N, C-alpha and C positions, 0 to 999 in steps of 0.2 A: 466167841460170839459169831453168829452167822452174818456175813456181810450183807446178804440180800434182805435180812430182817431189819438191819440197821438203816440201810439206804435203799429203799425200793427203787427199782430201775425206772428211768424216765421212759414213757411210752414211745416217744419219738425223740431220740437224742439229736442235738444240733449236728448238722453236717459240717465236718471239719477237715482241714488239711493239717497234717502233723509233721513237725520238724523235730527230730529226736537225735540225741547222741547215741551212737551205736553201743554204748555200755548197756542200753536198755533193749537191745534188739531181741534177745530171747524172751525177755519178760513181756515186751509189747506183743510179740507173736503169740504168746500164750494168752495174755489177758485181753487182747483185742480180737480174739477169735469170734467170727460172726459179726464183726462191727462194720456193717455195710455203710454206716454213716461216715466212716473215715474214707474220704474220697481220694486222698493222696497222702502218701507217707514218704518222707525223705530222711535218710539217716546220714549222720556226719561223723567223720573219723575222730576217735577219742583223743588223738594227739593234739587236736586244736585247743585243748585246755591249756597247753603250754604257752600258747600265744593268744592272749585274750583279744588283742586288736584284730588278729586274723580270724578268730572265731566270730567276732562281732560282724566283720565284713562278710564272711560266708553266710551267716544267718540272715543278715539284712538283704543280701542279694536274693536268697531263696525265699525270704519272707515277701519281698516285692513280687516275686514270680507267682507264688501261690495266692497272695493277697489280691492279685488281679483277677482271680477266678470269680465268676458270677454265680456259681452253684454251691457255695459254702456259706456258713453262718459265722465261722470263726477260724482263726489259725491258732493251733495249740503247740506249745513248746514243751518237750520233755527234757527240760534243763532246769537249773537253778541259777543262782547268781554267778557261780562258776568263775571265780576270780574277777568279777565284774565284766566278764566277756559278753554278757547279755545286756548290760546297761547301755541305754541309748537306742535300743531297737524300737522302731516306730511303724505301726501299721497305718495304712492310708485308706483302706476300704472296709475292713472287717475288724472285729474285736481280736485282740491278742490275749491269750490265756497262758499263764505260767504258774507252777507251784511256788508258794512262799518257802524257798529253800536256799540255803547257802550252796549246797552241792547235791549230788545224786544220792548220797547216803540217806538224806532226809526221806527221799521217795522210797527207798528200800525199807526204811524203818516205819513208814506209814504216816509220820507227822514230824514237824520240827520239834514238838514237845517231847516225843518219844526219843528222838535223836539226842536232844539236850540232856534228857534224863539218863540215857545210857552213857553219854560222855562223862556225866558227873559221877556215875557209879564205876566207870572204867576209863579213867583219863589216859591210861597207857595202852588202850586198844588201838590197833590199826585195822581198818575195815577192808575186807576182801569181798568181791562179788564175782559172779561168773564172767561178766564182761571185762572187768579190770584184770581178772586172771588170764583170760584168753589173749589180751593185749600184752601180757607179761609186764604190766605196769604196777605190780605190787611187790613188796620186798620179798626177795627169794633168790635162788641161785642164778637165774637168768637176768634179773632186772639190772644189776649194776653194769654188766657187760653191754647190754642193750643201751643203757644210759650213756656209757662211755663212748660207744660207737656213734651215737647221735650227737653228743657234744663235740666229738672230734671233727664233725663237718662244719662246726660254727666257731670253734675256739682254738687257741694255741694249746699245745700239749700240756704245758704247765698249768694253764687255766682249767683244762679238763680234769686233771688230777686234783686240783684244789676243790672243784665243784663236786667231784665224786666223794672226796673226803668229807666235805661239808654235809653231803647227804647221809653218809654213814653216821656222822655225829647226830643228825636229826633222828635217824632210826634208833639210836641208843635211848631215846626218850620213850620208846615203846617196849612192851614185853608180852603182848598178847595179840594173836591173829584172830580177829572176830569175823567169821564168815557169815554173810547174810544170804538166805535162801528164800526165793519167791516161787519155788516149785517148778522151775524149768526142767526140761528133760536132762540137761547136763548138770543139774544141781549137785548130785553126789560125786560125779567125776571131778567137778571143780572144788568141792569140799575136800576131796582127797588131796588135790594139788595144794590148797591152802594149808592143809595139815602138814604136808611135806615141807612147805616154806617155813612154817612155824618150827618144825624139827630142825631144819637147817640153821635157823636163826637162834635156836635155843629159847624160843618163846613158848608160852602156853597157847592152847588152841581152844576156841569156842565156836561151835556150830549153832548159829542163831536163826530161828524162824523169822523171816521178814514179815511185813504186813503190807499186802497189796492194795489196801484201801485207797491211799492217795493216788496211786497210779491208775487204779480202776476208775476213780471218780474224775480224774483228769481226762481219761480216754472216752468216758461215756457221758460227759457233759454235766456232771453234778458239781457245779462250780459255786462256791460260796466265798465271800470276801475274806473270811477268816483264814482260809487255807490256800486261796488262789488270788493272784493279782491279775485283774482284768484291765487291759489298756484299750481305751476307745480310739477309733481313728482320729488322727490329728494330735495325739499325745505320744509320749515316749516312755519307755521303761526306765525307771530310776532306782537308785539304791537308797534304802532307808537305814540309818544306823540304829533304828529302834527294833523291837521284836518282830515287827511286820516284815523286815528284810527288804522288801521291794515296795515301790510306790509308783504312781503315775505322775510324770512331770510334763509341764507345758513345753512345747517345742520352743527352742530359742528363736528370737525374731530374726527374720531373714535380712541380710544386708540389702540396702536399696540398690537397684540396678543402676549401672553407670549411665 
């Protein structure tokens, strides 16, 4: 189905500042081509997902900076719940917009419903994307050594080996590398890498066409409450245990000054 036929473009998209995980860098470069309404874009290192509190602090610091601008209508997050790393973010001047997503795979799939359906049909799939591949943060020949080196900077050697072994056990729950393609120039090269990883692991391989609809609508200002959580100034982003995933929470009361 033609995306433009389903969602006619807004004549004048809202002017936005974009805060995005660099897992989306190639996809945003492609699908935001000509987007003069995006007045500022800031990308963040993919490894922040490992430390939700650090991710939250980095995003809030940068949210405060772009939220102070007077030439935008909203701040947009190319993130999901991400291990609750986005919970608690609070805009003070402009609306904050984020997809209703547990993680970035929802965005690559086009909707949380499509993601849930695919997980139901392939519960043993592990999802690969160009950004995750480039960071070597997908199961494959390099991942465990990179993981071991990173853990060695924070844990004792016996703890490192325990954590690596635990991760290996978790990988045993999967048997299929499902690669999601949103049409970036490196899509085939990264598909080949994902296939190599699958061969190394003894897994099956699936090359899946992604759906850019959710990303396009996020970037071009086609925001509805069913697919996006919009946080007004003076509220904060919260986690909903229900299907909506995210919600707007009132700010906690401030302690009285001494």
